N, C-alpha and C positions, 0 to 999 in steps of 0.2 A: 494794569495796576502798577503803581510806583512803590518802591520800598528803599529805604536808605541802606547803604553800605552792604551790598550783596556779596555773598561768597558761596562757594559750593565745595562739598566734600562728600565722597562716596555716594553720589547720586542724590544728595539732599541740598537744598537751598537754604541759606541762612541770611538774615538781615541783622545788622549790628551785632555780629557775633565774631569772636576772635579766631574761629577755626575755618579752615578751607582756603581756597584760592579765590582771589577777587574776580568777580564776573560782572558783565554789564547787564545780562538778562538771562531769563530761562523760559522755556515753553513747557507747559503741561498739557499734552495733547488730549488725554482722556477727559480732563477738566475743561478743555478749551480755553486756556488761560495763558497769558503772557505776563511775566513780572519783570519790570525794567528798574534799573538802578535810578534812584532819585536824582543823582548828578547829571544824568542825560538831559534833564529839563533845560539846563543851562547851555546845552550844546545841540542846537536843532539839527545840524547836518549829521552828527553822530548818532543822535536819536533816530533820525530817519533811516540811516544805514542799519543800525541794530534792529530796529522794529521790523524792516523789510526782511532781514535775515530770519528773525523769529517767526514772522508770518509765514515764510516759505517752508518752515518745518511742517506746518499744517498742510500745505500743498504737496510736499513730499509724501506725506502719509497716504494721500489719495491719488498719487500720481499714476499708480499701476506699474506692475512688474515690467511690461515691455519698455515703457519710457525710462524707468529706473535703469534697467539693463542697458539701454541705448546710451544714457548719460555715463554709465560705468565704462562702456566701451570707449567712449570719448577720453576718459581719464586713463584707461589702459594704454591708448594710443600715445598720450602725453608721456606716461612713464616709460613706455618702450623707446620713445624718442629722447629720453633723458631730460625732459623739460623740468626746469626748477621754478619755484615761486608759486604763489597762490593769490587769491583775491580776498583774503581775510586770515586773521589769526587762528580762528577755530579750525579752518581747513588745514592750515599749515601745521598746526599742532598734531591733528590726527594723522595727517600724512606722514609726519616724522615718526610717530608711534608705530604706524603700519610698516614703514620701511625698516624699522629696527627689529620688529617682531613677526611681521607677515602673518597675521592672524585674520581669519575671515571676518570676525566681528569688527575688527579695526578697519578693515577695507570697507565694509558697509557704512560704518561711521563716518569714514573719510568721504565716501561718495555723497552722503547726505550733507555733511558740513560744506563740502565744495559746491554742491548744488545751491544751498542757501546763501553762501558768500557770493557765488556768482550772481544770483538774483538780486542781492543787495547792490552789488557793483553796477548791475544794469538798470535797476529800477528805482533806486533811492535818491537819485539826482546828485550824487557825489562824484565829481569828475576825477578827483585825485585823492589818495590817502597813502599814508606810509605802509599800510598793509597790502596794497595792490602791487605785488612784486612779480606777478605773472607777465611774461613778455606779451607785447601787443598782438603778435601773430596768433598766440593761443587764446587771448582775450577775444579776438574776432571769431575764432572757431567756436568758442563757447557761446558767444552771442548769436552765431548762426544756428547752433543747436537750439537754443531757447526759442528763437524766432520760428524755426521749422517745427519744433515739438510742441510749443505752448501757445504762441501768439494767435493762431487761428482756431484754438479750441477754448471752450469754457474751462476754467481752472477752479476746481473745487477746493475750498479750504474748510 
């Protein structure tokens, strides 16, 4: 579903409302619903990237703990290696919040956002974007993880 001028504040999504921070989309997992900003209709590549990101929130929910933990281990290795950058704004933002506060809930949010941004990088058909700041060596490692962990299995959404 599309709505004009999306913003979010304190876990709530607004349309044409002066409060909150501007967002491109939101997923409501229990309702199995994705809301996209109306402006994305005019930007097909950005729409694809944002839509794939939101779709993979549903995949993350059903991924299972072993694969979520495996992806988290990949990110732990990146952090231990001092890797900078990400594959989307949402992962970059949650990563920076986690690094400042190091709270478990922020770590879980970061892993999820990184997973969804990486999926969008891999599957949305967008070869370059200003938000793709992760070095190619690490992009390839994430792509290998997706290939080994997801490509040969049915992915439930």
